[in-house]
N, C-alpha and C positions, 0 to 999 in steps of 0.2 A: 592174669597179667600178660600183656603182649610180650612175646619173645623178643629179646634184644641181644645184640652182640657187643654193645658198648656199655660202659658202667654209668654214664650220665645221659640225661635227656634235657632237651629244651622244650618248654611248653609255650605255645602262642595261643592266645584266646581273647575274646571280647564278648560283651553282651550289652545291648541297649535295653536298660530296665531302670525304672524309677528308684533312686536311692535318696532317702530323705535327709540323711546327715552324712555327706561324704567325708567331712573332716574327721568325725568320730570314727567312721568306718576305716579311714586311712590309718589313723593312730592304732586302732586295735589290730588291723591286718598286718601292719608293719611288725608289731610285736610277735604275732603268730608266725610270720615268715622267718623272722630271726630265730625264734625258738626251734623252728623246723630246720634251720640252717640252709635255706635255699637263697638264691641270689637273683636279682633282676630289676626290672622297672615296671611299676604298676601305676596306672592313673585311674582315679575314681572321680566321678562327677555326678551331678543330679541326673544325667542321662545314662549312667551305667559304669562299666569297668572295661579297661583295656590293659592287657598285661603280657609280658614275656618274662619267664623265669627259668632258671636252670638248677639242676640238682641231680642226685643219684636217682636211679630208677625207683628205689623204694621211697625216697623223699618226694618225688614228683607224683607217685601213685597216692601217697598220703595226702598231698596237697589237693589233688583232684577229688579224692573222696571227701575231704573236709569242705571244699567249696560246694560240692553238690548237696551237702547237708544244709546249706543256706537256702531258704525258700526261693529267693530271687535268682539263684544260679543252678537249680536242680537239673536243667536241661542244657546247660552251657557246653558248647563244643570246644574240645582241646585238640590243637594240632601238635604233633610231637616230632621231634628230630633227635636222632641218636647223636651223642657227643662223647668225646674222650675226657672232657673235663667241664668245669663251669664256663659258661659263655658270658658271665658278668663278674666284675670284681666285688661289687657291693649289692646291697638290697635297698631299693627305694620304693616307697609307696607315697604318692602325693595326691592331694585333692586339687582338682582343677574345675574350671567352669564347663569344659567339654572334654570328652575322652579323645576326640579327634576334631581339630579346629578347622572350620571352614567359614571364612568371612563372607556372609551373604545377607541380603535383606530379607530372605525368606525364613520362615519358622519351619525347620526341617526335623522331622521325627521319623527315623527309619522304621519304627514299629507301625506307623500308619501309612507311610508311602515310601516305596523303594522300588528299584528295578526288578524285573523277573530274574529269578535264580536259574542258572544253568549249571548242571553237574559237569565235571570235567569232560566226559565223553560227548556231552551235548555241546559244550563250548568248542571242542576240537572240530566237530562237524560244522558248527555255525561259522567258524572262521573261513571255511571254504566257499561260503556264499559270496558271489561277486558283488552283491548289493550291500554287504556288511562293511561297516567302518569300525575298526578296532582301536579303542582308545586306552592308553596306559594311564591309569589314575594315580600314578606315583610321581615323584619329583624327577626333574630332568636328569640328575646325576645317577639315579637308580636305573632309568631307561638306558643310559649310556653303557652301563655294565652288562645289561642283558634285558631282552624283551621278546615278545611274541613277534613272529615274522609278519611284516606288513602293518604293524601297529603304528599309530600316530605318536610322535614324541611331543609331549606338552612342553612349552617354554615357561615352566614354572619351577622355582627353586623350593617352594614349600606348598603343602596342600592347600593352605588357606588362600592361595592365589588363584585357585581354579575357578572361582566365581567370575572373575574378570576374564579369564581365558575362555570360558564358555560363551560369554557375551561377544567376544571377538571372533569366535570360530563356529557360530551356530550354522553357518552356511555349509560347513563340512558334514553336518549331521542331518540337516533338514530332509525329511522324506526318506531316510535310509534306516537300515537296521543297525542299531548301535550296540556294540559289545564292549564291555569295560572289564578291567581286571586290576588287581593290586596285589600286595604281598600276601595278606591273610584274609582279605575280604572286607575289613572294616571301613576303609576309605570309600569303597564302591557303594556301601550302604548309603552314604550321604551324597556321593557324587551322582549316582543314578537318580536320586530324589531331586537333586538340583537340576539335572537335565530335564526331568519331567516338569518341574516348575517353570522351566524356560521354554516349554512347548514341544520338546522332543518326545514323541509318543512311544516309539518302538525301542525300548531300552532294556538290555539284559546285562547281568553281571555274573562273573565266574564265582560260583559258590566255593568258599574256602580259599580263594585266591591261588596264587602261584604255588604256595607250599602244598596245598591239598592236591593241586593238579599234578605236581611232580611225583606224588606218591600213588596216584590212581593207577591200578594195573591196566586199565583200558587205554590210557594215554602215555604213561611213563614220561611225561614232560615233552612230548612231541611238538615240534614247531616253535619251541622256545630256544632262542639263540643267546649264548653268553651265560652269565650266572645271575642269581637273584640276590640283590643287596639286602642285608639284614642288619637291624640296629642293635648289634651286640658285638662281642669281641671277635666273632668269626668273620665279620664284614660281609661275607658272601657265601652262598651255598650253591651246589650244582642242582640243575633242574632236569635237563634233557637226558634221560637214560634210555630213550628209544633210538636216538640218532647219534648220541655222543655230544661232547662239549665242542662248541664252535665259538672261538674267541671273537667278540665284536667290539670290545673296549679299545680305546686309543689313548696314548699319552697326551695329556693336555698341552704339552709344549711342542713335542716333535712329531706327534701323530703316529708313532710306531704302535703296532698292535700290542695291547697290554691290558691287564685286569687288576692292577694293584692300586688301591686307594691310599692316599696320604692326606694329612691335614696340613694346611699352610702353616709354616713355622712362625709367621707373624702372630704373636700371641693375642692380638686384638682382632684377628681375622678368623683363623682356623677354617677357612674355606676348604672343603673336601673335594679332591679331584684325583683322577687317574694319572699316575706318573711312573715312568720307567726309572730304573736305578740310576742311569746315567744323567737324566735330567734332574733328578733329586739333588745330585751333587752340583751340577752346573748352575741350577737356579736356586740353590740353597733351600730346597723344598718350599718354594714360594710360588704363589699363583700369579704374581705380577711384579714388575720392577719396583713399584711403590712399596709393596709388602717386603720385598727383599732388602730394601734400604731402611726399613723401619727400625727404630731403636729397640722396641720390645720384640726382638726377633730371637727365636730359639737358637739359631746357629751361632749367635754372638755370645750366648750365655751358657751353652751346654757343651757336652763332649762332642757333639756333631761337628763343630767347627774344625776339629782335628782331622776330619776326613777331607777337608778342602785343600786345594793347592795353597801354598804359602801366600801367593799373590791375591787370593780370593778371601783371605781371612780378614774380615772387617773388625 
């Protein structure tokens, strides 16, 4: 067992593999996870599995061993992060049509077509090529919190929007060496395949994503500025242990350097954005004036309104 200094771990994993009955698998797997007392979010679909779970070191070791006893997952890779406690409040296992959703007219199967894999040290070297274009295959708000130096920021809020983005931006990539990256690697599997379908020939992806890159002793996260957004209670994790943390995030309202995410307090919105403590109060943790004035607004119905000046309490 790998030596650890913290009592909990977070596992990040995926595998594109044919699952014949995702609904049944999800039902049985949820029961197993609850019996093991781990927490997290797992998606299963006909194309495979995509999950993030947290538990004690022993629980996560047991989970890995159990998963590798299933024929479809014997060689599945697990990325691990040490943690002080659970990164999730509950356990969810859900059947879906896809484990990562990309709206496109193409039939994409990463097992038959995907970009060339680059190990972290290879990716670090490739980024220094003047002919390379580095594309962040994550959502715009993830980029805003942290990204590789000189990477292109996609104007997409969700991954499924990338197909349209590629069609609008093919001139940026035509005839150049394209390098892509994402959090753990799964989105690049489909994104690079999409690029190849659109006629971009020289396409590579960071094997294991940002999480793997940050832990590689040859890179130690070099050339990554800011933090990596993660979809659990931690919100973000540090990446660059070679050069140190460099803040790149900015408050959505005032532009002050910051790296704190909040959800819009309009209960029908919940848009997530970076916000400093002062602007959270001033704008009632809202992303817009319309949301601030909405009736179903958390500030109006919760303890948070007590933090506002008397004149601002609606």
